[in-house]
N, C-alpha and C positions, 0 to 999 in steps of 0.2 A: 504494500500500500504506500503510495506517495504521500509525503507530508507536505502540507502547505508551508510556504516560507514564512518566517517571522517578519512582520511588518517593520519597516524602518523608514528613514527619510526618503529613500528611493521609491518605496511603495506609496508613501504619502504624495510624492510628486506625480507619480503615475495616476493615482486616484484623483488628484487635483486637476490634472490635465483632462481626464475622462469626464469629471464633473463639469469642468469648464466647457468642454465640447458639447455635452448634453445641455447645459444651461444656455449656451448661445442659441441653440435651436429652440429650446423651450421659451426663451424670452422673445425671440423673433415671432414665434407662433402665438404668443400671448398667454402661455400656460404658467410661466414662472415670472416672478417679479425680480428677485435678486438672488445672488449666491455669494456668500462671504466665506473666506478661508481664514482660520485663525493660524497665523504663522507659528511654526514650532510646535513641539509636543507639550502636553500638560505634564504635571509631575508623575503621572502614571505611565507616561510614554505614549499616550493616545493623541491622535491628530483630529481636529474638528472642523466641520463645515456647517453653515447655517443656510438652508435653502428656503426661500419664501415663494409659495405657490399661490396661484389665484384659485379661490373657491367660489361657490355660489351661495351656499348657506352661511359659510364662514368666509368673509372676504379674503383674508390672508391666512394661509395654512403654513406654519413654520415647522420645517423638518430639520432635525438635528442629526447629522451624520458623523459618526466617530469611527476612525480607523483604529482598531485595537490590535492586540498582538497577532492574531491570525484571522481576524474577522472584521466585518464592517457592520456596525450597529446603527440602525435607523429608527428614529422615534419622532412622534409628533403628539402634542397634547390635543385630545379631542375636546374635552371639557375640564374645567378646573374642579377642585374638590367641591362636592355638592353642599349646598346650604341646607337642604332638606331632602327627604325621600331617598336616603342612601340605599336602603335595602332594595327598593324598587329599581333604582338606577343600576346598582351592581348586579342584580338579577338579570335585568335587561341585557347588560353587557356580557354576562356569562352565557346567556342563551344565544346571543348574536355571534359570539365567538366561534361557534360551530360552523357558521356559514361563511366566514371570512377566508379568503385565499391570499397568500403572499405575506400577510400581516396578521397579528392577533392583538386583542385588547388586553391591557394590563393596568393594574392600579399602581400608581407611583407612590413613592415614600410620603408625599404630602397629600395622598388620597385623590389626586387628579386621575383622570382616565386617559391612557395613551394608546395609540396604535404603535406597535413595535415589530421589528424583525431583525434577524441576524443573518448575514450572508457570509459565506466563505470568501476570502479575498479573491480567489480564483473565479468566483461566480459573477463578479462585478464587471458587466459589459454595458455598452451604451443601450442595448436593447433591454437588458435587465433593469437598468436604472429607469428607463422610460416606463416599463411595465409597473415597476414599484411605485414611482411617483404618481402614475395614473391611478393605481389602486388606492393610494393614500387620499388623493383628492376625491375619488368616488365614494370611498367609505366615510370620510369625514363629512362630506356633504349629505350623505345618507343618514348617518348616526347623530350628527350634531343637534338637529331640531328636537328629536325625541329625548335625547339625553339631557338637553338643557331644560326641556319641559318637566322631566322627572326630578331633576336635581335643584331647580331654581324656580320657585313658585311665581316669582315676578316676571319670568321670561315670557315674552310674546313673540312668536315667530313672525318675522317680517315677510310681507308678500312682495314679490318682485313683479 
């Protein structure tokens, strides 16, 4: 069995180049707003990017991409920690998790709900990035109104 290489500055540069190429197309087509790369590794040796995508239900969907030792971790907050109805919201998330592809729902340390996935470094291609970012936008737009309604009694869905 081949082992995936450990990520280093060269892997970060290659991922940055691929994300940049993907972002140029996505921005030109109106799907992405911006992409930012945080220069250098954090204390854990991880490299980070912040991608802002256009959504319909949620205007801007911020995706955090981290290059870790042998994988690329992708996450976006769907809704913040609920103010009410936690049980109903978490139940809804758990039931919907079974239908999701490419990503899954998770509760973050501060009780917010995230879409997350982990890719092997070797899996990251332009096509895979495009599929993943499209899944994030579709699922956030699909989940956001119901989750906000369940967790925030004051929330009223806007009509476009």
